[in-house]
C-alpha positions in Angstrom: -51.7 -68.9 -54.4 -54.9 -68.8 -56.4 -54.8 -67.3 -59.9 -57.7 -65.1 -58.9 -55.6 -63.2 -56.4 -54.3 -60.5 -58.8 -57.7 -60.0 -60.4 -59.4 -59.6 -57.0 -56.7 -57.4 -55.6 -56.8 -54.9 -58.4 -60.3 -53.6 -57.9 -59.5 -53.1 -54.2 -56.2 -51.3 -54.7 -56.7 -49.2 -57.8 -59.7 -47.0 -56.5 -57.7 -46.3 -53.3 -54.7 -45.2 -55.4 -56.7 -43.0 -57.7 -59.5 -41.7 -55.4 -57.8 -41.6 -52.0 -60.3 -43.9 -50.4 -62.5 -46.4 -52.1 -66.2 -46.8 -51.2 -66.7 -49.6 -48.7 -68.7 -51.7 -51.2 -66.0 -51.3 -53.8 -63.2 -52.2 -51.4 -64.8 -54.9 -49.3 -66.5 -57.1 -52.0 -63.3 -58.1 -53.9 -61.5 -58.4 -50.5 -64.2 -60.7 -49.1 -64.2 -62.8 -52.3 -60.4 -63.1 -52.0 -60.7 -64.3 -48.4 -63.1 -67.0 -49.5 -60.7 -68.2 -52.2 -57.8 -68.0 -49.8 -59.6 -70.2 -47.3 -61.0 -72.7 -49.8 -58.1 -73.0 -52.1 -56.1 -75.5 -50.1 -59.1 -77.8 -49.9 -59.8 -77.9 -53.7 
């Protein structure tokens, strides 16, 4: 598992916990970046 995982997960989860539902931009950007890392990590 990439080390970036917790760092990218926090910005997605925290706003949802605090605000009920995070804006799409706030939730999707870290999630999409995480997906890129998750896909590319085995090939590095």
